[in-house]
N, C-alpha and C positions, 0 to 999 in steps of 0.2 A: 766442431772441435771443442774439447773441454778447456775451460779457462784455467790455465796453470799460473796463477798469480804468484809472483816472487814474494817470499816472506823472509825478511832479514832477521837480525838479532833482536830487533825491537818490534817485530810484527805482532799485531793483536794485543798491544800493551797500552792502549790509550788511557784507560782508567787506572790500570795497575801502577803505571809509572808517573802519575801526575805529581807535581811538586806541591805538597800541601804544607811543608815545613818552613817555607821561606828561605832566605839566604843562609848559607852555612857560615858560622863564625870560625875564626882561626883556631879557637880551642876545640871545636868539633872536628876540624880537619886533622889536627895534630894529636888527638887523644890517644894515649898509649894503651895497649892491651897486653896483659901478662899471659904467658902460656897456660893453658888449662881453663881459661875464662869461658863461661857459657855466654853465648851471644845469639842474637837474632839478625838475620840478613835483611836489612831494610834499604832497598835501592833508592838513592837520591838521583833523580833523572838529570839534574843540572850539573852533576859531577861525572864526567864520562870516563875518567881514568880509573882503572881498577874495578870497573863495574862487572858484576857477575851476570850470567844469563838470567832472563826474567823468570824462569821456572823456579829459581831459588829464592825469589822474593818472599819473605815471611818464614823462611826455614830457620830452624834452630841448629846450632852446631857448637863446636869447641875450637878455640884457637890452638893450633899446634905449633906455631912458630912464626918467625918473621922472615920475609924474603925481600930485601931492599927496603922500600918504604911501604910495602904491602904485607898482608898477613896470610898465612896458610890456615885455612879453616876446614875442619872435617865436618861434613854435612851428610846426613843419611836421607836418601830418597828411595823409599821402598826397602828392599833388602840390600841395596848397594850403598857403600860408604864412599862418597866422593870428596876429593880435596879441591877446594876452590882457592884461588889467589885473588884476594879482595882488598881494596883500599879501606882504611879504617873509617872513612866517612860513611860507608855503606853498612857498617856494623853497629849494633846497639847492644850494650851490656845487659844481661838478664840477672846478674847476681849469682852468688854461689861459686864454688870451685869444684872441679872434679880431680880425681887422683890419677 
């Protein structure tokens, strides 16, 4: 019989989601983002709230708005444009603004 190993949300992400940045400061957690800001999705594995799926790690996108304490981020994967709901700790500003 074939081995059907269960793979959850964090399956096969041992090296991808290693915490290399150390502890998050309060300023990093509460950093505000303005609508239209270009960002990169950088998942911090020690902060589980508002964490996107691992396939979006390293993706670039644009902040579309705020939903509670998280942000709506538009990310393109292939030809599809996906909307992620991500906490600000998993976002890194890339500079510049879009219209």
